[in-house]
PAMI-909598 format. One record per residue (C-alpha): x, y negated, z negated; residue in three letters. Coordinates in steps of 0.2 Angstrom, whole numbers, plus 5000, padded with zeros to 4 digits. Example, Ala and Ser with C-alpha at 12.3 -4.5 7.8 and 13.67 -1.06 7.14 Angstrom:
2
506250224961ALA/506850054964SER/
***
This chain:
538
548745564784MET/549645524800PHE/550045334801PRO/549045254814THR/550545134819ARG/551345294827TYR/549845334837THR/550445254853ALA/552145344851PHE/551345514848ALA/550245494863LEU/551745464873CYS/552545624867VAL/550945714870PHE/550945644888GLY/552745694890LEU/552345874885LEU/550745884896ALA/551745814911SER/553145934908LEU/551846084907ALA/551046014923THR/552746014932VAL/553146184927LEU/551546264932LEU/551246164948TRP/552946094954PRO/552246034970TRP/551045904962LEU/551945744965TRP/550845654952ARG/551545774939GLY/553245714942TRP/552745534941ILE/551845564925GLY/553445654918LEU/554545514923ALA/553345384915THR/553145474899PHE/554945514897ALA/555345324898VAL/554045284885LEU/554545424874THR/556345374875GLY/555845194871THR/554945254856GLY/556445354850ILE/557545204852HIS/556345094843ASP/556245194827VAL/558145214827ARG/558645034830GLN/558844904816THR/558644734823ARG/556744724825HIS/555644784810ALA/554044774821ILE/554744904833LEU/555345024819ARG/553545024812ASN/552645014829TYR/553645104841PRO/553145074860VAL/551644974856ILE/552644844847GLY/553344784863HIS/551644714867LEU/551844584854ARG/553444524862PHE/552644524879LEU/551144424873LEU/552344304864GLU/553344284880TYR/551844234890VAL/550944134876ARG/551443964882PRO/550744004900GLU/549144074892ILE/548843924881ARG/549343804894GLN/548143874907TYR/546743944898PHE/546643884880ILE/547143704878GLU/546043554883SER/546443434897ASP/546843294884ALA/547843404872GLU/549643344874ALA/551043464870ALA/552043364875PRO/551043314891PHE/549243354893SER/548543444907ARG/547643284913ALA/549343194913GLN/550243344923ARG/548743354935SER/548843164938LEU/550743184943VAL/550343334954TYR/548943244963GLN/549943094966ARG/551543184972SER/550543284984LYS/549643134991GLY/547943204985GLU/546543084979PRO/546743054960ASP/545042974958ASN/543943054945ARG/542043064945PRO/540743054931PHE/541642934920GLY/543142944908THR/543543104898GLN/544343014884LEU/543442974868ASN/543342784868VAL/542842774850GLY/544442864844LEU/545642774833HIS/547142724844GLY/546142714861TYR/546842574871GLU/546342474887TRP/546842324897ILE/545542184898ASN/545042134916HIS/544741954923SER/543141884930MET/544341814944GLN/545341964950PRO/546841924961THR/547342004978LYS/549142054980LEU/549942094997ALA/551042234990SER/551342354976HIS/553242344978ASP/553542254962PHE/555442214959ARG/556542114947ILE/558242054949VAL/559542124937ILE/561142034934GLY/560641874943ALA/562341794938ASP/563341944944CYS/564341944960ALA/563242094965GLN/561542074957PRO/560242214960TYR/558442194965SER/557642344956ALA/555942424957SER/554942414941VAL/554842604941PHE/556342714942ASN/557042884939ILE/557742904922SER/559442984917ALA/559543174921MET/561243254925SER/561743374938PHE/562043524927GLY/560543494917ALA/559543484934LEU/559943604949SER/560743544965ALA/559143554974ASN/558243444961ALA/559643314962ILE/559543314981LEU/557643294981ALA/557643154968LEU/558943054977ASN/558143074994GLN/556443024987GLY/557242874979ALA/558042824996LYS/556342845005MET/555442744991GLY/556742614988GLY/556942634970PHE/558442684958ALA/559042854953HIS/560042864936ASP/561342994937THR/561343044919GLY/563043064910GLU/563543204921GLY/564243074933SER/564043064952ILE/564043234961SER/564043264980ARG/562243294979HIS/561943124973HIS/562943054988ARG/562143155002MET/560543055005HIS/561242884999GLY/559842834987GLY/560242694975ASP/561142754959LEU/561242694942ILE/562942764936TRP/562742824917GLU/564342834908ILE/564242934892GLY/565542964878SER/566343104888GLY/566742974902TYR/566343104915PHE/566943054933GLY/568042914925CYS/569143004912ARG/570943054909ASN/571443234906GLU/571343194887ASP/569543134888GLY/569842954887SER/569242824898PHE/570142794915SER/570042624922GLU/570742684939GLU/569442824942ARG/568042714936PHE/568542574948ALA/568642694962LYS/566842764959ALA/566042604954ALA/566542524970SER/565442644981GLU/564042544989PRO/562842674983GLN/563142624965VAL/562042474960LYS/562242464941MET/563342534927ILE/562442604911GLU/563442644896ILE/562542774886LYS/562542754867LEU/561242874863SER/559642964870GLN/557942984864GLY/558043174864ALA/559443184852LYS/560143014846PRO/561743024836GLY/562143204842HIS/563443254854GLY/563343394867GLY/564243544874VAL/564043624891LEU/564743804888PRO/566243854899GLY/565243984908PRO/564043854914LYS/565443734920VAL/565443784939THR/566643724952ALA/565343584957GLU/565043524940ILE/566843524936ALA/567143424951ALA/565843294947ALA/566343274929ARG/568243284931GLY/568443424919VAL/569143604920PRO/568043734927MET/567543874915GLY/568043764900VAL/566843694887ASP/566243524892CYS/566143414877ILE/565143254875SER/565743174858PRO/564443094847ALA/565242924849SER/566342824861HIS/568242814860SER/568342664872ALA/567742544858PHE/567342564839SER/566642394835THR/565242284843PRO/566542154849LEU/567542294857GLU/565942354865MET/565642184872MET/567442174879ALA/567142344887PHE/565542284895ILE/566542134902ALA/567942244908ARG/566742364917LEU/565942224926ARG/567542164932GLN/568142334937LEU/566542364947SER/566742204957GLY/565342114948GLY/563942244947LYS/562642234933PRO/563242324917VAL/562142364903GLY/561842504890PHE/560542624885LYS/560142674867PHE/558842744855CYS/558642624841LEU/559342684824GLY/560042584810HIS/559342404813PRO/561042324806TRP/561942414820GLU/560842344833TRP/560942174825PHE/562842184825ALA/562842214843ILE/561842054846VAL/562941954834LYS/564442014845ALA/563541944860MET/563341774851LEU/565141774845GLU/566041834861SER/564941744874GLY/564741914883VAL/563041984886THR/562542144895PRO/561442124911ASP/560242244905PHE/559742354890ILE/558742514892VAL/557742564876VAL/557542754875ASP/556142814864GLY/556242964852ALA/554743034861GLU/555743044877GLY/557043174882GLY/557343304895THR/558843374886GLY/558743524874ALA/559043464856ALA/558943534839PRO/557143534833VAL/557543414818GLU/558243284831PHE/556743304843SER/555543284829ASP/556343174816HIS/557743064822VAL/557742904831GLY/556442764833SER/554842794844PRO/554842684860LEU/553542554853GLN/554542514838GLU/556242514846GLY/555742404861LEU/554742284850SER/556342254839LEU/557542244853VAL/556342124863HIS/556042014847ASN/557842004842THR/558441944859LEU/557041814858ILE/557641764841GLY/559341724846VAL/558941644863GLY/559641784874LEU/558041864881ARG/558041764897GLU/559841824901ARG/559542014898ILE/558342124907LYS/557442264897LEU/557042444903GLY/556042564893ALA/555942754894ALA/554942884884GLY/553342984891LYS/553042864905VAL/551742944917ILE/550342834922SER/550242654928ALA/549442604911PHE/550942674903ASP/552042554913LEU/550742404909ALA/550742444891ARG/552642444889LEU/552842284899MET/551542204887ALA/552842254873LEU/554242174882GLY/554942284895ALA/555442224912ASP/555442394920TRP/555142574916CYS/556042734919ASN/555342914919ALA/556143084918ALA/554943214915ARG/553643134926GLY/554843144941PHE/555243324936MET/553343364937MET/553343284954ALA/554743414959LEU/553543554953GLY/553943574935CYS/552543664926ILE/553143624908GLN/553743794905ALA/554943724892GLN/556343844898ALA/557443704903CYS/558943764892HIS/558843944897THR/559343934915GLY/557744034919HIS/556643884925CYS/555243964935PRO/555243814948THR/557043794951GLY/557143624943VAL/558343654928THR/559343804933THR/561043834941GLN/560444004948ASP/560543994967PRO/559144114969LYS/557944014958ARG/558443854966GLN/557843914983GLN/556043894976ALA/556343704977LEU/556343644995VAL/557143484996VAL/556243405010VAL/554543445003THR/554943394985LYS/555843224991ALA/554243174999ASP/553243214983ARG/554443114973VAL/554142964984ARG/552342994984ASN/552242994965PHE/553242834964HIS/552142744977ARG/550442804971SER/550942754953THR/551442574958LEU/549842564969HIS/548842604953ALA/549942474944LEU/549542344957GLN/547642374955GLU/547842354936LEU/548742194939VAL/547442134951GLN/546042174939ALA/546842074925ALA/546941924937GLY/548841924937LEU/550141904951ALA/551542024944HIS/551742154930PRO/552942044921GLN/551441934917GLN/550642064907ILE/550742024888THR/550142104872ALA/548641984874GLN/548042084888HIS/548042254879ILE/546642304866VAL/546742444853ARG/545442524843ARG/545942534824ILE/544342594817SER/542542644821ASP/542042464821THR/543542364824ASP/544742324838VAL/546142214839ARG/547242134853LEU/548942214853LEU/549742044850SER/548942044833ARG/549642214829LEU/551442204834ILE/552942094829MET/553241924835HIS/554541794831ILE/554841624837PRO/556241584850PRO/557941564841ARG/557141594824ALA/558641714819LEU/559841564821LEU/558941474806GLY/558141514789PRO/557441694789LEU/556241674775ASP/554641684786THR/555241824797LEU/554742004796PRO/555742104782SER/556742204795VAL/557642034799PHE/557741974781ARG/558542134775LEU/559642184789HIS/560142034799TRP/561241954785PRO/562242114782ILE/562642144801ALA/564342094807THR/565042084825ALA/566642154818ARG/565942324813SER/564442444815PHE/564442464796GLN/563542334786PRO/564442214775VAL/563342254761ALA/561842364758PHE/560342314747ASP/558842424746ASP/
***
C-alpha cells in the first residue's frame, strides 16, 4: 500500500510531469510554464525534505509537512485574534491591550452594558467609593523625590519604566522621550545608558546604571567617576537609579552579541563596536551593603545633589535586610527604591527565570514598605513599583500596598503600537518597537507615536483622578489597603488591609517576638557588612 503521508509529494511529482507534457505539446501556453515552475519548486522541496536529517516531520511528510511549521508560526496571532477571550491574559489580555490602544489614540474608553469581569470570582478586587466624593482640579499628580537633595525632582506618579536603546529601536526611544516631554513625566533609560535619541527631545530622564556601568565605565568595565559626573550633570538627567536586578531575570546577567552592537549602541554604552557587550550578574563598584551605601552617597555628590536610588526585584530577605541595616549603620539612605515584580519585564529571559525566579510585586513591595516602616525610614525614602501596570486601578492598588509612584514598560510599548507578538528578542518585531532593522523601524512614525504615549499617560491619570474622587480623597497617596476589597471565597470578602502584612513603626528596632516570621527568621541573621547571612536556621 502506498503510504498516504507521501500523497502530497506524489501529487507534486504528477503535477510536474503533467506540466512538462503540457509545455512539450503546447509550448505557447504560458499557464503551462507557470505550472511547470511551480511544481518543479514543490517537487524539489519534497526531494530535499526526504533527504534532510534535521526534521523528522519533513522526512515523513515531504512538502505538506511545511504546513505544520507555517501554522506554528502564525499560531500566536491566530490565538490572540480569534481564539482567546477578552479577559484571558497571556501575559496581557485583549481587554488590557484594547484599553491601552484606545487611550493612546484618544478614543473613548467607556464600556456599555456593564462589566465583563466575573465579580464572584475568587481574587476579584474593587475600590470602595465614598458618599461624599471630592472634586479635584487636575489629574497631574506629583510627588517630590529627594526633598533633602540639592536638586530634588517633582515626579509624576506614572512614568516610563526602564527599557534600553538596543532592546528598543531608535524610533521607539525617540517617541517615548518626546511623549514624556509633552506629558511632563519621566523616561527611564534602562541600563543601556543615554543615547543621542534620548537627548533629542529633552524629556526628563532617570538614568539607570547597571552592573556594566554603560555610559560611565572605564575600558576594563569598571565604574568611571569622571564619565559619570559628566553625564549626570546634564540638566535632562533628573535622577540616578542603580539597577541591582530586574523582574524579568533577577540574578541573571546579560550579553548583547557583538553583531548587534552597532556604532550607535557602542557610542551610547561606551563599549567597542562589534564586540559582545556583557552585563555581569553583580556590581563591581561595591560588594557589601555598607559599600553600596557609600556608592550611593558618592553618586549623589558626583551628580551635584540629584536624587539617587536603586531598583531591584526582591530575592533573599536577609540581603534586603542587610541593605536596611547598612542604612541605619552608615546614616546614608537612598532617596528612592523601585521594586520590580517578577511578573514584569520587557527583556528576554530564560523560561525558568521568567516563571520561577524572584518575588512577585505584591510580596516584594509589601516587604520593602513594611521594613522601612519598621526601622523608621519610610518617610525619607520614596517607593516606586513596576510590574504589569496598565490601568488606573493598577496604580491605585499598588499605592494601597505602599508605592508612591508606578512605572510601566509594556504598557507604553503598546502605546507605541506593540501587538504582543512576543518576538522582541528576534529582531523581527512587526511594529518596529524592538528591532534595530532600519526598514522595520520605519513603521514606527515618531511624531504620531509620541502623541499616543502622551495620550496614554494623560488618560490613565485622568482615570486615576476619577477613582481618587470617587473614594473621597485628595491625592492617590491617600489610598490605603483599607480602600481595596478582595473576594476570597464565594461568600466572603475582606479588606486588603486584613490580608497583607502590617508592622508598627520602628518595630524592628525592638523585640521581634510578635512580628511576622520573615522578620523573626531573617532580620537577626542579616548584617550590614555582608550580603551573606551570619547564620542560617531553617
